[in-house]
C-alpha positions in Angstrom: 54.5 18.4 40.3 56.9 17.4 37.6 58.6 19.9 35.3 56.4 18.7 32.4 53.2 19.2 34.5 54.4 22.7 35.5 55.2 23.6 31.9 51.7 22.4 30.9 50.2 24.5 33.7 52.0 27.6 32.4 50.5 27.1 28.9 47.0 26.2 30.2 46.9 29.4 32.4 48.1 31.6 29.5 45.6 30.0 27.1 42.8 30.8 29.5 43.7 34.5 29.6 42.5 37.0 27.0 45.7 39.0 27.4 47.9 35.9 27.5 49.0 36.6 31.1 49.0 34.5 34.3 50.4 35.0 37.7 51.3 32.1 40.0 52.0 32.8 43.7 54.9 30.7 44.9 54.5 29.9 48.7 57.1 30.9 51.2 57.6 27.3 52.3 60.7 25.9 50.7 64.1 26.5 49.2 63.7 29.5 46.9 66.8 28.5 44.8 65.2 25.0 44.2 61.9 26.6 43.3 63.5 29.0 40.9 65.4 26.1 39.3 62.2 24.1 38.9 60.4 27.0 37.3 63.4 27.6 35.0 63.4 24.0 33.8 59.6 24.1 33.3 59.9 27.4 31.4 62.5 25.8 29.1 60.1 23.0 28.3 57.2 25.3 27.7 59.3 27.7 25.6 60.1 24.9 23.1 56.4 24.7 22.3 55.7 28.5 22.5 58.8 30.5 21.5 57.2 33.8 22.5 56.5 32.7 26.1 58.1 34.8 28.9 58.3 34.0 32.6 59.5 36.5 35.2 60.0 35.6 38.8 59.4 38.7 41.0 59.5 39.4 44.7 56.0 39.6 46.3 54.2 42.9 45.9 54.5 45.6 48.5 52.4 48.7 48.9 53.3 51.4 51.4 55.8 49.1 53.0 53.4 46.3 53.6 53.6 42.9 51.9 50.5 42.4 49.8 51.1 38.7 49.0 51.6 37.4 52.6 53.0 33.9 52.7 54.3 34.3 49.1 58.0 34.0 48.4 57.8 34.8 44.7 55.4 35.7 42.0 55.8 34.0 38.6 54.5 36.2 35.9 53.8 34.2 32.7 53.0 35.9 29.4 52.9 34.9 25.8 53.9 37.8 23.5 52.4 38.4 20.1 54.7 40.7 18.2 53.5 43.3 15.6 56.1 45.7 14.4 58.3 45.1 17.4 55.5 45.7 20.0 53.6 43.1 22.0 49.9 43.5 21.2 48.9 41.2 24.1 49.0 44.1 26.5 52.5 44.2 27.9 55.1 47.0 27.4 57.9 44.8 26.1 59.4 45.6 22.7 61.9 44.0 20.4 63.5 45.1 17.2 61.1 44.8 14.3 61.9 42.0 11.8 
């Protein structure tokens, strides 16, 4: 998948979600540094179109010492903020200084 296709996938997934949130499981089958780089480049492309887009790459979830996302190297959490008074009203806890 090209960087442009991945950026388009980010936006399509976010658009389909009522809280503007999507999570992509990144399989544990490749070079993590290369995968992170690809996601970073795709994010840069998507962010040009949607300035309030955020992408966080997180380790797989663990509960009680057991990996929940077996076979997953990373989780890409994609979210589009909508700021009102410095608070995102799309359901996340992020804040920014009010304009």
